[in-house]
N, C-alpha and C positions, 0 to 999 in steps of 0.2 A: 100489809104486804106479806105475801107468802114467804116462808123461810128460804125457799129456793131462789125466788126473785131477789130477796134481800141479799143473799149470798152473791149473786151476779153483780148487783149494783155496787156493793162494797169492794169486791175484788177488782172491778173495772176502774174504780176511783183511784186506786193505788197506781195503776199504769197511766192513767190520765195525768196524775201529778208529775210523773216522770217524763211525760211526752216532750216538754221543751228542752230536755237535757241532750247534750252530746254524749256519745259513748264514753269518752274519757271522764266525764263528770260522775259516772256511776261508780267509779273505783276509789275516789279520793277520800281519805280520812285525815283531816288536818290535825285533830286532837282526839284524845281518848273518848270524850263524851259524844263525838260525832261518828256515826256509822255510815259507811258508803251506801248510797241509794240501792245498789244491787243487793247488798246484804239484807236490807229491809224487805225487799221483794222476795228474797229466798226464805228468810226467817218466817215471815207470815205464812208462807206456803208450807214450810216444814211443820208449823203448828197443826195445820189440818191433817197432814199426812201422818204425823206422829201420834196425835191424840184421838183422831177419829178414824182414819182409814186403816192403818196398820192393826189396831186392836179389834176393829168391828167389821171389816170386810174380809171374809175368809180367803178369797182368791186374789187379794190385792198384791201386786208386785211392786216393791219399793223402787222408786225412780233411780236412785243412786245411793248405795250404802254409805258412801263417804259424806253425804249431805247432813247426816245427823251430827257429825263432828264439826262441819262447817257452819251450820245454821242454828245449832242449839245456842241459846243466849246465856242463861244462868241456871238452868235446871239441873241440879246436881244428881237427881234421881234418874235422869235420862242418859247420863254418860258423859264422857270426855268431850271437850269442845275447844275450838280455837279461842285463845285469850283475846279479850276485847281489843287490846292495843294492836293486834295483828290482823284485824279485819281488812285494813287497807292494803295488806300484802297479798290479798286473794285476787291476783290477776286472773286466776282460774278458780271456779268455773266462770266462763265468759258470760256476758250479759245475755247473749242469745241462748246459752244453755239454761240460764235461770228462767227466761221467758218460756222455754219448752217445758221446764219443770212446772211452772205455774199452769200451763195449758194441760199438762198431764194430770196434775192433782185436781184442777177444776173439773175436768171431764169426769173423774171418779167421784168427786164430791157431788156434782149435779146429778149423777146417776143415783148416788146414795139418797139424795134429798127428794127423789121422785117417790120414795116410799115414806109412809108415816113412821117416824122414829119414836122410840120411847122417850119419856120426858127427860131422862138424864142425858141422853144424847142430843136432844134438842137444845137443852141448856148449854151443853158443851159447844155446839155450833154457834149459839148466840155469844158465848164468851169469846170464841175465836174471831167472830166478826168485830166485837168491841175491841179485842186485842189488835186487830188489823187497823181499826180506826185510830187507836192510839199511835200506831206506827205511821199512819198517814200524817198525823200532826208532827211526829218526829221527822218524817221524810221532808216535809216543807221546812222545818226548823233546821235540819242538817243541810239541806240544799242551800238555804240562805247562808249558812256559815261557810260552806264550801266555796260558793261564788263570791261571797262578801270578803273572803280572804284571798281571793285571786287578785294579783296585782293590777289586773285590768278592770276589776269591778264589773264583770259582764252582767247584763240584765238577765234575769230568769225568764220573765214574761212581761213585755212592755205593756200588754193590755191588762195586766192584773193590778188593781188599785189597792193601796193600803186601806185599812179600816179607818173610817172617819170617827171623830170624837162624837159620842152621843150628845144630842141637843135636848135640853129640857128647860122649863121655865120655873121649876120649883125652887125650894130653899136650898142653900148651900150645904146645910147640915140636917141630917135626919135624927130626930130625938127618939131614943129607945128607952122605954120605962124599965125600971127594976122589976125582976120577976123570974119565974120558972119558964124555960123554953125547951121544946122537944127538938132533939138533934139526931140526925141520922136518917137513913132511907126508910120509907114506909110505902108499900104498894106491891103490885103484882108484876111490874115490869123488871127490867134488868138493872142490877147495880153491882159494883164490885164488892168483894167481901169486906174491904176496909171501911165501907159506908155503914156497916152493921155493927152492933145492934143499936136500934133507936133507944134513946135514953134522955133523961131530964138533966138540964144544967141550970144553975141559978146565976143570973147576970145582974150586976149592979147597973144602975142607970148609966147610959153612955150616949155619945153622939158619934155618928159616922158620916163621912163626906158623901154627898150624892154624886160627886164627880171624881174621876181619876186625875192624878197629877199630870199636867201637860208638859210638853217639851219646853215651852216658854218659862213655866214655873221652875222647872228643873235647871234651866239655864241661869236663873237667878241664884240658885244654890251654888252652881259652879262659879259664877262671877263673884259671889261673896266669899270665895275661898273654901267652899265646903270640902274639897278633896285635900286641903292642906291643914285643916284644923282638927286635931285629934279629939277634941271635946265631943264631937258628934258621933264618934265611932265606937263600937265594941272593940276591945283590945285585939281580938282575932281579925276583925274587919280592918282595923288600922294597919296591922301587919300585912294583910292582903294588899291594901292600897300601896304600901311602900314597896313590897316585894314585886308586885306586878306592875308598878308605876301607872296605876289607873288614874285618869283625870277626866273621864267622860264615859257615858254609856257605851256599850258594845256597838260597833259599826260607825261610831262618830269619828270624824276627822276634821281637824282645823286646817283649812286651805286658804291661804292669803288672808288670814284674819277672820274668816267666815266658817261657821260650823256646817259641815255637810255630813250626810249619813247614807249608808248603803240601803237601798230599797229594792223591791222587785224590778224596778225600771233602771237600776244601776245607781250611781252616786248622784244624790240630789241635795238641794239645800234643806236644812232641818225645818220641818213644818211646826211652828210654834204652837198651833192649836191642837195638834195630835197628841194623844196620850203618850207619855214617855214609855219607852219599851226597852227590853233587853237590859234590865236592871237586876243586880244581885240583891239578896236579902240584906247584905251589909250596906249597900247603897240606899236601899229603901228605908232602913232604920236610921241611917245617918241623916237622910233628908227629913224624916219625921222629927228627929231630935232638933234639927236646925229650925224647923217650923214651930217648935214647942208642942208637938203632937206626938202620936204613936201610931203603930199599926193596929188594926183590929185583931182580936183572936179569931180563930176559925169559927167559934161558936157565935161570937158577936156578928161575924159576917153572915153566917147562915140564917140567924134570926132576922137580920135586916134585909137580906137579899130579895124577898118578895116585893119590897118597896124601892129597890134600886135598879138601875140599868147596868147590867153586867154582861160579860162575854167578849169584850174587846181585848182585854189583857188578862192573863193569869195574875191574880193579885196575891202578893205575899201577905201572910198573916204572922201574928206573933206566937203561933202555936207550933210546938214540936210535933213531929209525926209519930203518934202513939196509937195503940189499939184502943177502941172504945170498950167500955165495960161489957163483958160477955163475949168479946170477939173470940172466934175459934177459926183455926186454919183447916181447910179441907184436906182430906187424906191424899197422899201421893204428890205427883209433880204439880198439880193445880194448886196445892197448898203453898207452893213456893212463890205464888204470883205477887203477893203484897206483903205478907206478914214479916218476912225475913228482912225487910228493908226499914223496919220501924225503929231506927236508931240514927242519930246525928243528922236528921233531915228536918226541914221546915215545911209546913203545909201551905199550899197555894189553893185558892178557890176561884171559881168562875169559869173561864174559858178564854179563847183567843180568836183572832181573825183566821187562824189556821185550824181550829178545832172543827172536825167534820160535822155536817148537819146532823141534828138529833143526837149528838154525843155529849151535850152539856146538860147538867142538872144542878140544882142548888146544893145537893148533898155530895157532889163529886169532890173527892179529896186527891188533889195532885200533890206531889212532894219532890223536893230537890235539895241537894246540899246548898248551904247558904252562899257559897261563892259562885254558883252557876248562874249564867245570864244569857245563854244562847237561846233559851226558850223565850216566848213572847210574854215577858213578865213586866208588870207595872206596879203602880202604887196607889192605894186608897188610904186616906188618913182616918184616924179615930181620936177621940179624946174623952 
């Protein structure tokens, strides 16, 4: 697909995701980790204006000078910005203003893309599109949190079905031999800088589950007192359970003795066959300990992934988010994209039911703090 066509497809998808929303839904920020949908729409537009149009189009006129302050996310080198906790206070600019902003920037970008761009600018456009695809996943994740914490549990889209559990007839465990394995991205296509450099790792013999943990299996953990037995938890995780009074995955509610959970269709009975979702790293490791197993490392996951069915849930690994050998940050603001977050976070691998098409790959390294569970996260066991 030509870059101009790809640009149009990706940009339209963001607005399609927001189509079922009411105007009031665009502004809500229930917690710091959730951004209002209209902020995502503005921020992804700001990326193209800031990094492509303003530096490279001589006669370009900035849409609104205040938008750099409003829609800059974390780029220290680009200037001051609204602190993350205040994004929900932005009643202005209005949704209609942001839609005009998108139209204005898209018109300029499509004109720019009519011409053959040098390789460095083409790469920057591709990065911007992948950046927007990341925000499309966050859009759906944040929308679910916004509606799932509305006391009325309104449906997002009654026609949207949750991901079904993968079905296969193979063995329960995949045996992986001891040996040297190559890890990291290799090829001519796009990857994020944290997937480089490709390198060798030595892995001991291990086994990895061919299935994700299901809701029914996780209910067994809950019924066995998993949330009340400190033996299964890291000390930090046990503190989290007690302080937050956690007794079930996010969006689960016990109603008249029956477990229900919030879905795209509203509040529904928990589907026992579906892969458990919205689980923190703390919960994933506690469940694994209860089963007498563990989580795979990100290297074990990547080595086994070609023989696994993956992409339904982001899968927690036992690996801290750290740079690969030889990792270097790009100069300027683009170098702030991943490297500065390589501390106090855990790696997730795979993808989820809300990951955009063609945005998943075996080497993709997602990362979150261990207490977070608003993403579509699940569990795969290893031993």
